[in-house]
Structures are given as C-alpha cells and as structure tokens.
N, C-alpha and C positions, 0 to 999 in steps of 0.2 A: 428658668435658670438665671441666676444672678452671679455677678462677679464681685467678690469681696477682695479688696486690696489690703495687704498688710506688710509690715516690715519683717525682715528676717528675725530680729530679736523678738518681736511679738509672736510670730509663728512658732518660734522655738518655745516660748513661754506658755503658749496656748495650743500646743500641738493636738491634744485630744479634742479640743473644741473645733479645731480646723478639720480634723478627720470626720467628726460628726456632721459638720456643715457640708462637707464634700459628699458624704454618703446620702445627704438629703437633696443633692442636685446643685449645690452651689459650687462655683469655681473659686478656689482660693489662689489669688495671684500674689506671689511673694516677691517683694522688691529687695534688691541688694544695692546699697549705695544710691537709693532713690530711683533705680531703674528696674523694670520687670525682669525677673530672672528665672523663676520656677513657678509651676502651678501644681496644686493638689486638686485632683478631679476624681469623680466616681469611676469605678472600674468599667461600668457600662459605657460611659461617655468616652473613655479612653479606647475601648474596643470599637465603638462607632467611628472614632477618628481614624484609628489604624486601618479599619476596613475601607473607609472613604479615600484613603491615600494609597491603597494597594493597587498598582497598575493592572494586575491580573483581574481584580474585581471590577475595576472601572471598565476595562475592555469587555468583560463578560456582560456587564449591564448594557453597554453600548450595542453589542451584537444582538442581544435579545430584544432590545428596544427597536432596532432596525428591522427585525423579523416580525415582531408582533405589535409594536407601538407602546407596550407597557412591559414592566418586569416585576415579578414577585420576589420576595426575599429568597424563597426556595430556588427560583431560577438563577438569581444572582450568585448564590453561594454554591450551587450544585457543582461538585467536582473540584472545588477550590480549597475547601478546608478539610 
C-alpha cells in the first residue's frame, strides 16, 4: 500500500484516475489548503479499518485470545455482524 498525496484541484481533475489507483490498493490523500483533509481508499481497506475500531469486535478478539491464545476471523466476527 502506498500513499499518494494530491491537491483538491488535482483530485477533482483526475477523479477517475484516483479511483482506479485506490481500487489497486493505493491511498489517495487529498489536501485542502495544503493540509490533509480527505482520503480515497479501497472499500476493503475501509471495511478493515471500521472493523478494527469497533469496540465490540475488539472486545470479542480480546476474550477469545484470553481463552485460547489465538483468534481466527470466524471467531472474531461470530455473532457480531
């Protein structure tokens, strides 16, 4: 995964290319007035991020790890989604 930084004007002018790059695993970081503002990411990466910040999923992984020392994806998500 690489991070590609671009201005708002450039992102607007090259939106299709930004979407193509994001679908190939790049993160497109869009700056507004020279400061990071928004990112375009692949849907799978967004899903991974949302899952990793969900307190219910984090608690479930911690409890399964405490019981068995490791956790599979199936165990982590069972009953949560």
